[in-house]
Each structure stands twice: as structure tokens, then as C-alpha cells.
C-alpha positions as CSV (number, residue, x, y, z in Angstrom):
1,X,11.4,-53.2,33.6
2,X,10.6,-56.1,31.3
3,X,11.9,-59.0,33.4
4,X,8.6,-59.8,35.0
5,X,6.8,-59.6,31.6
6,X,9.5,-61.9,30.1
7,X,8.8,-64.4,32.9
8,X,5.0,-64.5,32.9
9,X,3.7,-62.1,30.2
10,X,4.7,-63.7,26.9
11,X,2.2,-63.6,24.1
12,X,1.9,-64.1,20.4
13,X,0.5,-61.7,17.9
14,X,-0.7,-63.4,14.7
15,X,-0.5,-61.4,11.5
16,X,-0.2,-61.5,7.7
17,X,2.6,-59.0,7.7
18,X,3.6,-55.6,8.9
19,X,4.4,-52.1,7.6
20,X,7.6,-50.2,7.9
21,X,8.4,-46.7,6.6
22,X,11.7,-46.0,4.9
23,X,12.9,-42.4,4.9
24,X,13.5,-41.1,1.4
25,X,14.6,-37.4,1.7
26,X,11.8,-35.5,3.5
27,X,9.2,-38.2,2.7
28,X,8.6,-41.7,4.1
29,X,7.8,-44.6,1.8
30,X,5.8,-47.4,3.5
31,X,6.6,-51.1,2.7
32,X,4.5,-54.2,3.4
33,X,6.7,-57.0,4.8
34,X,5.4,-60.6,4.8
35,X,6.6,-64.2,4.8
36,X,7.8,-65.2,1.4
37,X,6.0,-68.6,1.6
38,X,2.7,-66.9,2.5
39,X,2.6,-68.5,6.0
40,X,1.2,-66.5,8.9
41,X,3.5,-64.6,11.1
42,X,3.6,-65.3,14.9
43,X,5.2,-62.2,16.4
44,X,6.7,-62.4,19.9
45,X,5.1,-60.0,22.4
46,X,5.1,-59.3,26.1
47,X,2.5,-57.7,28.2
48,X,0.8,-57.7,31.6
49,X,-0.7,-61.1,32.4
50,X,-3.3,-62.4,32.9
51,X,-4.6,-61.1,29.6
52,X,-8.2,-61.8,30.3
53,X,-8.4,-59.7,33.5
54,X,-9.0,-55.9,33.7
55,X,-6.1,-54.8,36.0
56,X,-5.4,-51.3,34.7
57,X,-2.3,-52.4,32.9
58,X,-3.7,-53.7,29.6
59,X,-1.6,-53.7,26.5
60,X,1.5,-55.4,25.1
61,X,4.6,-54.6,23.1
62,X,6.0,-56.5,20.1
63,X,9.5,-57.8,20.8
64,X,12.0,-56.6,18.2
65,X,15.5,-57.4,17.0
66,X,18.1,-55.7,14.9
67,X,17.5,-55.9,11.1
68,X,20.2,-57.0,8.6
69,X,20.5,-58.8,5.3
70,X,18.7,-56.2,3.1
71,X,15.8,-55.5,5.5
72,X,18.1,-52.9,7.2
73,X,17.6,-50.8,4.1
74,X,14.0,-50.3,5.2
75,X,14.2,-50.1,9.0
76,X,16.9,-50.9,11.6
77,X,14.4,-53.0,13.8
78,X,12.0,-55.8,13.0
79,X,9.5,-57.9,15.0
80,X,10.7,-61.3,16.3
81,X,8.7,-63.7,14.2
82,X,8.5,-67.4,15.0
83,X,7.3,-70.5,13.2
84,X,4.4,-72.4,14.8
85,X,6.5,-74.7,17.0
86,X,8.6,-71.9,18.4
87,X,5.5,-69.7,19.0
88,X,4.0,-72.5,21.0
89,X,7.1,-72.8,23.1
90,X,7.2,-69.0,23.6
91,X,3.8,-68.9,25.1
92,X,4.1,-72.2,27.1
93,X,4.0,-71.3,30.9
94,X,6.6,-74.0,31.5
95,X,9.1,-72.2,29.2
96,X,11.7,-70.5,31.5
97,X,12.9,-67.0,31.0
98,X,16.2,-68.4,29.9
99,X,14.6,-70.7,27.3
100,X,12.5,-67.7,26.1
101,X,15.8,-65.8,25.6
102,X,17.2,-68.7,23.7
103,X,14.1,-68.8,21.5
104,X,14.4,-65.1,20.8
105,X,18.1,-65.3,20.0
106,X,18.2,-68.6,18.0
107,X,14.8,-69.4,16.7
108,X,13.3,-66.2,15.2
109,X,12.9,-66.4,11.5
110,X,15.7,-64.9,9.5
111,X,15.3,-61.9,7.1
112,X,15.7,-64.3,4.2
113,X,12.3,-65.7,5.0
114,X,10.6,-62.4,4.2
115,X,9.7,-60.4,1.1
116,X,8.5,-56.8,0.9
117,X,7.2,-54.2,-1.5
118,X,6.3,-50.5,-1.5
119,X,2.7,-49.6,-0.9
120,X,0.7,-46.4,-1.2
121,X,1.9,-43.5,1.1
122,X,-1.8,-43.5,2.3
123,X,-1.0,-46.7,4.3
124,X,-1.1,-45.8,8.0
125,X,-2.8,-42.5,7.5
126,X,-6.0,-42.4,9.5
127,X,-7.3,-39.5,7.2
128,X,-7.2,-41.9,4.2
129,X,-9.8,-44.4,5.1
130,X,-10.9,-47.2,2.8
131,X,-9.7,-50.6,1.8
132,X,-5.9,-51.0,1.7
133,X,-5.2,-52.7,-1.6
134,X,-2.1,-54.8,-1.4
135,X,-1.9,-55.7,-5.0
136,X,0.8,-55.7,-7.6
137,X,3.1,-57.6,-5.2
138,X,6.6,-57.0,-6.5
139,X,8.9,-59.3,-4.5
140,X,11.9,-57.5,-3.0
141,X,14.4,-58.7,-0.4
142,X,14.2,-62.1,1.2
């Protein structure tokens, strides 16, 4: 299903971080996850190319990998995040599907490059509009 997208539909989604929800009894606690050094995230994605054409198949998915090294305590999956050089190789049209697989397997940033902290349960709730205040960063993990 994804083989054509892997070949010609690779993209990068830039971000400051992402949210994951950890089950705690009957409730879910959201966490904000970000690069410990404050650098931007370049998340691997695949979608229907070309991205600048309306062809009825717009959209993309973030490529994920298994979590480990502490992050597994929050969620069992995590986005594949690259540094700048690997992100540029990921989106290069000359990068073969095999080289893209190698990037995903060997060049995604490890969990030790990330930190996370709990945020308000209002995060991700469309009924709780307003500014999301990400203050009181208490480093955890990474």
C-alpha cells in the first residue's frame, strides 16, 4: 500500500514537538515531547505526490517507529525524526527507496535526544480553545 508513496511521496513535516497521551487508569495524561537541545524536528512523512496538485488524494501520514529507552512509558510509537542532513536526503528525489529505508532504520534521532513533560489535560481538546501554555518545562526522559 505504501510502496509507491515510499518511492515518490516522501515529505518532511517541521515541528517544535508533538503530543502523546499516556493512559493513567481511566484517564489520559498528555505529554509534550521535544528535542532536548531545542532544535526543530523534521518528521518523516509520506503522501501522494505531487503535493502542489489537486488530485483528490491530498494528505500525508507521519512515519513512525517503535519507542524504547523511557519513551515507551508514554507511548509505544513515535515519529521518525531526522536531523537537517538526513531530512534533506529523505526528500531528495534521487534518494532510492532502499536508501530511504536505510535512513529510517539508521539515521532517525534516538529517544535520548528528546525530553518531555506533562501538560494540561486540556491539550488536544477542541472544546478548550485558547493559548496552549507550555511553561514550567520539567525535563523528563532523554
